[in-house]
C-alpha positions as CSV (number, residue, x, y, z in Angstrom):
1,M,-85.2,258.3,-139.7
2,R,-87.5,255.4,-139.0
3,I,-88.9,254.9,-142.6
4,T,-88.6,256.7,-145.9
5,K,-90.7,259.8,-146.5
6,L,-92.6,258.0,-149.2
7,A,-93.3,254.9,-147.1
8,K,-94.3,257.1,-144.2
9,F,-96.7,258.9,-146.4
10,G,-98.2,255.6,-147.4
11,V,-98.6,254.5,-143.9
12,G,-100.2,257.8,-143.0
13,L,-102.8,257.6,-145.9
14,A,-103.6,254.0,-145.0
15,V,-104.2,254.7,-141.4
16,L,-106.1,257.9,-142.1
17,G,-108.5,256.0,-144.2
18,L,-109.2,253.7,-141.3
19,V,-109.6,256.6,-138.9
20,L,-112.1,258.3,-141.2
21,S,-114.1,255.1,-141.7
22,A,-114.4,254.8,-137.9
23,C,-115.2,258.6,-137.5
24,S,-114.2,259.6,-134.0
25,S,-114.9,256.3,-132.3
26,D,-112.5,254.6,-129.8
27,S,-111.7,252.0,-132.4
28,G,-110.5,254.6,-134.8
29,T,-108.1,256.0,-132.1
30,D,-106.9,252.5,-131.2
31,T,-106.2,251.8,-134.9
32,A,-104.2,254.9,-135.2
33,T,-102.2,254.1,-132.1
34,E,-101.5,250.6,-133.3
35,A,-100.3,251.9,-136.7
36,A,-98.0,254.4,-135.0
37,D,-96.6,251.5,-132.9
38,A,-96.1,249.4,-135.9
39,A,-94.2,252.2,-137.7
40,A,-92.0,252.8,-134.8
41,P,-88.2,253.0,-135.4
42,A,-85.7,250.9,-133.7
43,K,-84.5,253.8,-131.6
44,I,-85.6,257.4,-130.9
45,E,-83.9,259.7,-133.4
46,S,-86.2,262.8,-133.2
47,I,-88.5,264.2,-130.6
48,G,-91.0,267.0,-130.7
49,I,-92.5,268.5,-127.5
50,T,-95.2,271.1,-127.2
51,V,-96.3,272.3,-123.7
52,G,-99.2,274.3,-122.4
53,D,-97.3,277.5,-121.4
54,I,-93.5,277.8,-121.3
55,S,-93.7,280.9,-119.1
56,N,-95.0,278.6,-116.3
57,P,-91.9,277.2,-114.4
58,F,-93.4,273.7,-114.5
59,W,-93.6,273.6,-118.2
60,L,-90.2,275.3,-118.6
61,A,-88.6,272.6,-116.4
62,M,-90.5,270.0,-118.5
63,T,-88.9,271.3,-121.7
64,K,-85.4,271.4,-120.1
65,G,-85.9,267.8,-119.0
66,A,-86.9,266.8,-122.5
67,E,-83.8,268.4,-123.9
68,E,-81.6,266.6,-121.4
69,S,-83.3,263.3,-122.2
70,A,-82.9,263.9,-125.9
71,A,-79.2,264.5,-125.5
72,E,-78.8,261.3,-123.5
73,L,-80.6,259.4,-126.3
74,G,-78.6,261.1,-129.0
75,A,-81.9,262.4,-130.5
76,T,-82.7,265.8,-132.0
77,I,-85.5,267.7,-130.3
78,S,-87.8,270.6,-131.2
79,V,-89.5,272.5,-128.4
80,Q,-92.7,274.5,-128.9
81,D,-94.8,276.7,-126.6
82,G,-98.6,276.0,-126.9
83,A,-99.2,279.4,-125.3
84,Q,-102.4,278.2,-123.7
85,D,-104.0,278.2,-127.2
86,L,-105.5,275.0,-128.7
87,A,-105.3,276.2,-132.3
88,V,-101.6,277.1,-131.8
89,Q,-100.8,273.8,-130.3
90,S,-102.6,271.9,-132.9
91,A,-100.7,273.8,-135.6
92,Q,-97.4,272.9,-133.9
93,I,-98.3,269.2,-134.0
94,D,-99.1,269.5,-137.7
95,T,-95.6,271.0,-138.2
96,F,-94.1,268.1,-136.3
97,I,-96.0,265.7,-138.6
98,T,-94.5,267.5,-141.6
99,Q,-91.0,267.3,-140.1
100,G,-91.4,263.5,-139.6
101,I,-90.5,263.2,-136.0
102,D,-90.4,259.9,-134.2
103,V,-92.0,260.8,-130.9
104,L,-94.4,263.6,-129.9
105,I,-94.6,264.6,-126.3
106,I,-97.6,266.7,-125.4
107,G,-98.3,268.9,-122.4
108,A,-101.9,269.6,-123.5
109,V,-103.5,273.0,-123.6
110,D,-106.9,271.2,-123.7
111,S,-106.9,267.5,-122.8
112,V,-110.0,266.7,-124.9
113,G,-109.7,269.3,-127.7
114,I,-106.2,268.1,-128.7
115,A,-107.6,264.7,-129.7
116,P,-107.9,265.4,-133.5
117,A,-104.3,266.5,-133.6
118,V,-103.2,263.4,-131.7
119,E,-104.9,261.2,-134.2
120,R,-103.3,263.0,-137.1
121,A,-99.9,262.5,-135.6
122,Q,-100.5,258.8,-135.0
123,A,-101.9,258.4,-138.5
124,A,-98.6,259.7,-139.7
125,G,-96.7,257.0,-137.7
126,I,-95.6,259.2,-134.8
127,M,-95.7,257.7,-131.3
128,V,-97.6,260.2,-129.1
129,V,-97.3,260.4,-125.3
130,A,-98.5,263.0,-122.8
131,V,-96.9,264.6,-119.7
132,G,-98.4,266.5,-116.8
133,D,-101.9,266.2,-118.2
134,K,-103.8,263.5,-120.1
135,A,-104.2,264.1,-123.8
136,Q,-107.1,262.2,-125.3
137,G,-105.8,259.5,-127.7
138,A,-102.2,259.5,-126.6
139,S,-100.7,256.1,-126.0
140,T,-99.8,256.8,-122.4
141,Y,-99.1,259.7,-120.0
142,A,-97.1,260.4,-117.0
143,A,-98.3,262.6,-114.1
144,V,-98.8,262.7,-110.4
145,D,-102.1,261.5,-108.9
146,N,-103.7,264.9,-109.3
147,N,-106.9,264.0,-107.5
148,S,-104.8,263.0,-104.5
149,A,-102.8,266.2,-104.7
150,G,-105.9,268.2,-104.4
151,V,-107.1,266.1,-101.5
152,V,-104.0,266.4,-99.4
153,A,-103.6,270.1,-100.1
154,C,-107.1,271.0,-99.2
155,K,-107.2,268.7,-96.2
156,Y,-104.2,270.4,-94.9
157,M,-105.7,273.8,-95.5
158,A,-108.9,272.7,-93.7
159,E,-107.0,271.5,-90.7
160,Q,-104.9,274.6,-90.5
161,I,-108.0,276.8,-90.3
162,G,-109.4,274.7,-87.5
163,G,-112.0,272.9,-89.7
164,K,-114.3,275.8,-90.0
165,G,-114.6,279.1,-91.9
166,E,-114.7,280.5,-95.5
167,V,-112.3,279.3,-98.2
168,A,-111.9,279.9,-101.9
169,I,-110.7,277.8,-104.9
170,I,-108.8,279.4,-107.7
171,D,-109.4,277.0,-110.6
172,G,-107.5,276.9,-113.9
173,T,-107.6,275.8,-117.6
174,A,-109.5,272.9,-119.0
175,V,-106.9,270.2,-118.6
176,S,-107.3,266.9,-116.8
177,A,-104.7,267.7,-114.1
178,V,-106.5,270.9,-113.1
179,I,-110.0,269.3,-113.1
180,E,-108.8,266.3,-111.0
181,R,-107.0,268.6,-108.5
182,V,-110.2,270.6,-108.0
183,L,-112.3,267.5,-107.6
184,G,-109.9,266.2,-105.0
185,C,-110.0,269.5,-103.1
186,E,-113.8,269.6,-103.1
187,A,-113.9,266.0,-101.9
188,A,-111.6,266.8,-99.0
189,L,-113.5,269.9,-98.0
190,K,-116.8,268.0,-97.9
191,E,-115.4,266.2,-94.9
192,F,-115.5,269.5,-93.0
193,P,-119.1,270.6,-92.7
194,D,-118.3,273.8,-91.1
195,I,-116.1,275.0,-94.0
196,K,-117.9,276.9,-96.8
197,V,-116.5,277.5,-100.3
198,V,-117.5,281.1,-100.9
199,A,-115.7,281.5,-104.3
200,K,-114.5,279.2,-107.1
201,V,-113.1,281.2,-110.0
202,A,-111.2,279.9,-113.0
203,G,-107.8,281.5,-113.8
204,D,-105.2,280.7,-116.4
205,N,-102.6,278.9,-114.2
206,A,-100.4,281.9,-114.1
207,I,-99.3,284.1,-111.1
208,G,-100.7,287.4,-112.6
209,K,-104.2,286.0,-113.0
210,G,-104.1,284.3,-109.7
211,Q,-103.3,287.6,-108.1
212,T,-106.1,289.4,-109.9
213,I,-108.7,286.8,-109.0
214,A,-107.6,286.6,-105.4
215,T,-107.8,290.4,-105.1
216,D,-111.4,290.3,-106.1
217,I,-112.2,287.3,-103.9
218,L,-110.6,288.9,-100.8
219,T,-112.4,292.2,-101.4
220,A,-115.7,290.4,-101.5
221,N,-114.9,288.0,-98.7
222,P,-113.0,289.8,-95.9
223,N,-113.5,286.9,-93.5
224,L,-111.8,284.4,-95.8
225,K,-109.5,281.9,-94.1
226,G,-108.0,279.9,-96.9
227,I,-107.2,279.7,-100.6
228,F,-106.4,276.6,-102.7
229,G,-104.6,277.5,-106.0
230,I,-104.5,274.8,-108.6
231,N,-100.7,275.2,-109.0
232,D,-97.9,277.1,-107.3
233,P,-98.0,280.2,-109.6
234,T,-101.7,280.6,-108.9
235,A,-101.2,280.1,-105.2
236,L,-98.3,282.6,-105.1
237,G,-100.4,285.1,-107.0
238,A,-103.0,284.7,-104.3
239,L,-100.3,285.3,-101.7
240,L,-99.4,288.6,-103.4
241,A,-103.0,289.7,-103.3
242,A,-103.3,288.8,-99.6
243,Q,-100.2,290.8,-98.8
244,D,-101.5,293.8,-100.7
245,A,-104.9,293.5,-98.9
246,K,-103.0,293.4,-95.5
247,F,-104.1,289.9,-94.6
248,T,-101.7,288.3,-92.1
249,D,-103.2,284.9,-91.2
250,L,-104.6,283.4,-94.5
251,I,-103.7,279.8,-95.2
252,I,-102.7,279.4,-98.9
253,V,-101.8,276.1,-100.5
254,G,-100.9,274.9,-104.1
255,V,-99.6,272.1,-106.2
256,D,-96.2,271.7,-107.9
257,G,-93.4,271.8,-105.3
258,A,-91.7,274.4,-107.5
259,P,-88.5,276.2,-106.7
260,S,-90.5,279.4,-106.1
261,A,-92.7,277.5,-103.6
262,V,-89.7,276.1,-101.8
263,E,-88.3,279.6,-101.4
264,E,-91.6,280.9,-100.0
265,L,-92.0,278.0,-97.6
266,S,-88.6,278.8,-96.2
267,K,-90.0,282.1,-94.9
268,A,-91.3,281.6,-91.3
269,S,-94.1,284.1,-91.5
270,S,-95.4,283.3,-95.0
271,M,-99.1,282.7,-95.5
272,F,-98.1,280.2,-98.2
273,K,-98.2,277.0,-96.2
274,G,-97.8,274.0,-98.5
275,S,-97.6,272.5,-101.9
276,A,-98.2,269.0,-103.3
277,S,-95.1,268.2,-105.3
278,Q,-94.6,266.9,-108.8
279,D,-91.5,266.4,-110.9
280,P,-91.6,267.5,-114.5
281,R,-88.3,266.0,-115.5
282,A,-89.2,262.7,-114.1
283,M,-92.4,262.7,-116.2
284,V,-90.5,263.2,-119.4
285,K,-88.1,260.4,-118.5
286,A,-91.0,258.1,-117.7
287,V,-92.8,258.5,-121.0
288,L,-89.6,258.1,-123.0
289,E,-88.8,254.9,-121.1
290,A,-92.3,253.7,-122.0
291,V,-91.7,254.6,-125.7
292,Q,-88.4,252.6,-125.7
293,E,-90.2,249.6,-124.1
294,V,-92.8,249.6,-126.9
295,M,-90.0,249.9,-129.5
296,A,-88.4,246.8,-127.9
297,G,-91.6,244.9,-128.3
298,G,-93.3,245.7,-125.1
299,S,-96.7,247.2,-124.3
300,W,-97.9,250.6,-123.2
301,P,-98.7,251.0,-119.5
302,A,-102.3,250.0,-119.1
303,D,-103.3,252.9,-116.8
304,G,-100.7,255.6,-117.5
305,I,-97.8,256.3,-115.3
306,L,-98.6,257.9,-111.9
307,L,-95.5,259.3,-110.1
308,P,-95.3,259.8,-106.4
309,S,-96.1,263.2,-104.7
310,E,-95.5,264.5,-101.3
311,F,-97.0,267.4,-99.5
312,I,-94.3,270.0,-98.7
313,T,-94.6,272.3,-95.7
314,K,-92.0,274.2,-93.7
315,D,-91.8,271.2,-91.4
316,N,-90.5,268.8,-94.0
317,L,-88.9,271.2,-96.4
318,S,-85.3,270.2,-95.3
319,T,-85.9,266.7,-96.6
320,Y,-87.6,267.7,-99.9
321,K,-85.3,267.0,-102.9
322,G,-87.1,269.3,-105.2
323,W,-87.4,268.9,-109.0
324,S,-84.8,266.5,-110.2
């Protein structure tokens, strides 16, 4: 691979000493990143990817995209499911370190909590990048502008309910993408003084939990006019709950632009009205291109890689290209 096991072990020990001497300071993280860059191979030969929850269509598409990119590069790849468990994902990263991979791609279960595992990987000479969500300490990340995604989705919801009434937010797990989407949504709703957020409940980003939470919200708030789900599975779970509760005119929006969202938007009478798109395959390609740029002597993108998003409704569905 990029260096011998013995040499790699030596690099790991040297950098680990520097990281420990700096404790958890930013300088320690920077040192680990620089060491990983210095130990980088001439080409990508092996990739490890761990994502938040492979049962989520977004993360499944992400892993498929990673496998496609690895094949194009002639690299081996190992795919792991973090199963929404920080301890599980951290252990997977430790296994990748033992395997001596060149590049680690992380779809973080916890954007901040994953930092120690990121540092261990970098100390071992592995280049670490993040997708979909930020991962503290990673050299770069690729995602959509999640704050803007939340803004456009909730502005659309607010306009569709006439700028007044009761709405709910179904939140998600403790990752940067979710946090930023909710902040964007709340900022958009503040522009509508006659709209009241009557419920904000955290789910697990999955359709089942979204349905359960929405059922409780709709029972407690029979006059509800709109629901923002932090991703399409959550929003579609809310749709199922609304249908079960015999609602007919709720406005439900999400984020992803997933195939399941496209299918639902094609139904003229659906209460699911829109989704801010993102492209998981494009994110993988973007971070691997950044890795190759650094291997060639370039620098990491200073502020990450933000990919374009569009808000998809039934009105522009025919022009939406979907996930690449």
